[in-house]
Structure formats: structure tokens, C-alpha cells
C-alpha positions as CSV (number, residue, x, y, z in Angstrom):
1,M,19.4,-6.4,2.6
2,T,17.6,-3.2,3.4
3,T,14.1,-2.7,4.8
4,Y,11.5,-0.6,2.8
5,M,8.1,0.7,3.7
6,A,5.6,0.4,0.8
7,V,2.4,2.5,1.2
8,F,-0.6,1.9,-1.0
9,T,-2.2,5.1,-2.2
10,G,-5.6,5.9,-3.6
11,T,-7.7,8.9,-4.6
12,N,-11.4,9.6,-4.6
13,A,-11.4,9.8,-8.4
14,R,-10.2,6.1,-8.8
15,R,-12.6,5.1,-6.0
16,A,-15.5,6.8,-7.8
17,E,-14.7,4.7,-11.0
18,W,-14.8,1.6,-8.8
19,D,-18.1,2.6,-7.2
20,A,-19.6,3.2,-10.6
21,L,-19.2,-0.5,-11.5
22,D,-22.3,-2.6,-11.4
23,A,-22.5,-4.8,-8.3
24,D,-21.7,-8.1,-10.1
25,T,-18.6,-6.7,-11.8
26,R,-17.4,-5.1,-8.6
27,K,-17.8,-8.4,-6.7
28,Q,-16.0,-10.3,-9.4
29,R,-13.1,-7.9,-9.3
30,E,-13.1,-8.0,-5.5
31,Q,-12.7,-11.8,-5.6
32,A,-10.0,-11.7,-8.4
33,G,-8.2,-8.9,-6.5
34,M,-8.2,-10.8,-3.1
35,Q,-6.9,-13.9,-4.9
36,A,-4.2,-12.0,-6.7
37,W,-3.2,-10.1,-3.5
38,G,-3.0,-13.4,-1.6
39,Q,-0.8,-14.8,-4.4
40,W,1.4,-11.7,-4.3
41,M,1.9,-12.2,-0.6
42,A,2.7,-15.9,-1.1
43,D,5.1,-15.1,-3.9
44,H,7.0,-12.5,-1.8
45,Q,6.7,-14.2,1.6
46,A,10.5,-14.3,1.8
47,D,10.7,-10.5,1.2
48,I,8.0,-9.5,3.6
49,V,9.1,-8.1,7.0
50,D,5.8,-6.9,8.2
51,A,2.6,-7.9,6.3
52,G,1.0,-4.5,7.3
53,G,-2.6,-4.0,6.4
54,P,-5.2,-1.4,5.4
55,L,-5.2,2.0,7.0
56,G,-8.3,3.8,8.4
57,K,-9.3,7.4,8.9
58,T,-6.5,9.9,9.8
59,R,-6.2,12.3,12.7
60,R,-3.4,14.8,13.0
61,A,-1.4,16.0,16.0
62,G,0.5,19.3,15.4
63,P,1.4,22.6,17.0
64,D,-2.2,23.7,16.6
65,G,-3.5,20.7,18.4
66,I,-5.4,17.6,17.2
67,S,-7.6,17.7,14.1
68,D,-9.2,15.4,11.5
69,T,-7.3,15.3,8.2
70,S,-7.2,13.2,5.1
71,N,-4.5,11.8,2.8
72,N,-4.2,9.3,0.0
73,L,-2.7,6.5,2.2
74,A,-4.7,3.2,2.0
75,G,-2.4,0.6,3.5
76,Y,1.2,-0.5,4.0
77,V,3.7,-3.4,4.0
78,K,7.3,-3.6,4.8
79,V,9.7,-5.6,2.6
80,R,13.4,-6.4,2.5
81,A,15.3,-6.1,-0.8
82,A,18.9,-5.7,-2.0
83,S,18.2,-2.2,-3.4
84,H,15.6,0.5,-3.6
85,D,15.0,-0.4,-7.3
86,A,14.6,-4.1,-6.4
87,A,12.1,-3.2,-3.7
88,V,9.9,-1.0,-5.9
89,R,10.0,-3.7,-8.6
90,L,8.3,-6.1,-6.2
91,F,5.2,-3.9,-6.7
92,E,5.0,-3.8,-10.5
93,N,1.5,-4.6,-11.6
94,H,0.4,-5.1,-8.0
95,P,-3.3,-5.9,-7.6
96,H,-3.8,-2.7,-5.5
97,F,-3.8,-0.7,-8.8
98,S,-4.0,-3.4,-11.5
99,I,-7.4,-4.8,-10.2
100,F,-8.5,-2.7,-7.2
101,P,-9.0,1.1,-7.5
102,G,-5.7,2.1,-6.0
103,D,-3.4,4.6,-7.7
104,A,0.1,3.4,-6.8
105,V,2.5,1.9,-4.4
106,E,5.1,4.3,-3.0
107,V,8.3,2.7,-1.6
108,M,10.8,4.3,0.7
109,E,13.8,3.1,2.6
110,C,13.5,2.7,6.4
111,L,16.5,4.5,7.6
112,P,18.3,3.8,10.8
113,I,17.8,6.2,13.7
114,P,20.9,8.4,13.9
115,S,23.1,7.6,16.9
116,K,24.3,10.2,19.4
117,A,27.8,11.1,18.6
């Protein structure tokens, strides 16, 4: 079994659609989304390596120093699966984008650190 990092992504456009919903509709979708997300976590408990969580504002350190920046990353979870395809299939119809205003879940293999030869 291999470990995969799944990152939840979202854009301002999808968020604007969410924010445009009336308060009652948004509240109902929040409740349905949290219930569905909890069910997803329970259904995949054996596959989850790190439950992860939501991500906050981003700062960047680079050759030019430290600065504020932005990206589309909204959260993460680490899972274990037999293949990359099996890992990404865990997220088909995930509540992040099927109920909440997220765009997608991107899944990548966690590679081992190369050893010194």
C-alpha cells in the first residue's frame, strides 16, 4: 500500500456562488455537507493515514524573502491505497465539491526521500 496526499481545492468563483445562496439554503447545505463529510471519513477510516484538516492563509518564503501569497488549497488528508487510481477514486463525488463550493480534490503519491548513495 502506498500513501497519497489529497488536497482540496477551491476558487473564488465557486465560493461566490456559495455566498450568493440565501442564508437558509446555505445553512442546510452546510449541515448536509458536514454529515456527508463525516460519513466519508467513517467509510474510509481504514484508508486514512492522517485526517488532515482545513488550511488557512498562505505565506511564502523564497529567494526574495517572505511574502503573502494565495493559492487554491483549502485542506488536505492523507490516505493509503493500492494504486494512484484507487486513491483518487476514494474522492469521487466527495462532499467537498458535490455539496460544498470546492472545485476538486487533487491526489498525489507521497514519494520516499531519496537515500544517499
